[in-house]
C-alpha positions in Angstrom: 7.0 -15.2 -1.9 5.1 -18.2 -3.0 3.6 -18.2 -6.5 -0.1 -18.8 -6.9 0.1 -19.2 -10.6 -1.5 -15.7 -11.0 0.5 -12.9 -12.5 0.0 -9.1 -11.9 -1.1 -6.9 -14.9 1.2 -4.3 -13.3 4.5 -3.8 -15.2 7.5 -5.4 -13.6 9.3 -2.1 -13.4 6.5 -0.7 -11.2 6.6 -3.7 -8.8 10.4 -3.4 -8.6 9.9 0.4 -7.6 7.2 -0.7 -5.1 9.6 -3.4 -3.8 12.4 -0.7 -3.3 9.9 1.3 -1.2 8.8 -1.8 0.8 12.4 -2.5 1.5 12.7 0.7 3.5 10.6 -0.9 6.2 12.2 -4.2 6.9 9.3 -5.9 8.7 6.8 -5.3 5.8 6.2 -8.1 3.2 4.5 -7.4 -0.2 1.4 -9.4 -0.7 -1.1 -10.0 -3.4 -0.5 -11.7 -6.8 -2.7 -9.6 -9.1 -2.9 -6.5 -7.0 0.2 -5.9 -4.8 -0.3 -4.6 -1.4 1.1 -4.2 2.0 -0.7 -4.6 5.4 0.0 -5.1 9.1 -2.4 -6.8 11.5 -4.8 -7.3 8.5 -4.9 -3.5 7.9 -3.8 -2.6 4.4 -1.8 0.6 4.2 -0.6 0.6 0.6 -1.2 -0.9 -2.8 -0.7 -0.5 -6.6 -3.7 0.1 -8.6 -3.8 0.7 -12.4 0.0 1.4 -12.3 -0.2 4.0 -9.5 0.7 3.9 -5.9 -1.9 4.5 -3.3 -1.0 5.1 0.5 -3.1 5.1 3.6 -2.1 7.9 6.1 -3.4 9.2 9.4 -5.4 12.5 9.1 -2.6 15.0 10.0 -0.1 13.2 7.6 -2.9 12.9 5.0 -3.7 16.5 4.9 0.1 17.6 4.7 0.7 15.0 2.1 -2.2 16.3 0.0 -1.1 19.9 0.3 2.7 19.2 -0.1 2.3 17.1 -3.2 -0.8 18.7 -4.7 -2.6 15.4 -5.0 -6.0 14.0 -4.0 -7.7 11.4 -2.0 -8.0 8.0 -3.9 -11.1 7.2 -5.8 -11.9 3.6 -6.7 -15.0 2.3 -8.5 -16.6 5.8 -7.9 -16.0 5.8 -4.1 -13.6 8.1 -2.5 -11.3 6.3 0.0 -11.1 8.8 2.8 -7.8 7.6 4.3 -5.9 6.8 1.0 -4.0 9.3 -1.1 -2.9 9.0 -4.6 1.0 9.2 -4.8 2.1 11.4 -7.7 4.2 9.4 -10.0 7.3 11.8 -9.7 7.1 11.1 -5.9 6.8 7.3 -6.5 10.1 7.5 -8.5 11.9 9.0 -5.5 12.1 6.4 -2.7 14.1 8.5 -0.3 11.5 11.2 -0.3 8.5 8.8 0.0 9.9 6.5 2.6 8.8 8.8 5.5 5.0 8.7 4.1 5.4 5.1 3.8 6.5 4.5 7.5 3.6 6.8 8.6 1.2 4.6 6.7 2.7 1.4 8.4 2.7 3.0 11.9 -1.0 4.2 11.3 -2.1 0.7 10.1 -0.3 -0.9 13.0 -2.1 1.4 15.6 -5.5 0.2 14.3 -7.5 -2.7 15.6 -6.3 -5.9 14.2 -8.5 -7.5 11.7 -9.4 -11.2 12.2 -7.8 -13.6 9.6 -10.3 -14.8 6.8 -8.1 -17.8 6.0 -10.0 -21.0 6.3 -8.4 -23.7 8.4 -7.7 -27.0 6.5 -10.6 -29.5 6.9 -9.8 -32.7 8.6 -10.4 -35.9 6.6 
């Protein structure tokens, strides 16, 4: 990964744990210098925020995940993100158990309409 000179305020141990989870899905690459995240076709499906993992899941998986792990929808800046769940820290510690939900998040994001890139094309001089 190319360095942009920015560093994440998230502890290295959490980023390493996140990287272990990402490695379970070989085609996924971690992005984001200050807020690590994963996406496919421009659709984000996981990220680290305030030292916690957040996953985007399809409706059926999301409902089962919320019940199974006694967690809640993710809230950020006072807004509930209806497709994202907070991953309990104990589950984040268990890559093998979490890998199935991570794969489901990837598959869901891949099924969504691709978002156009926002990268600027280099200007010609």
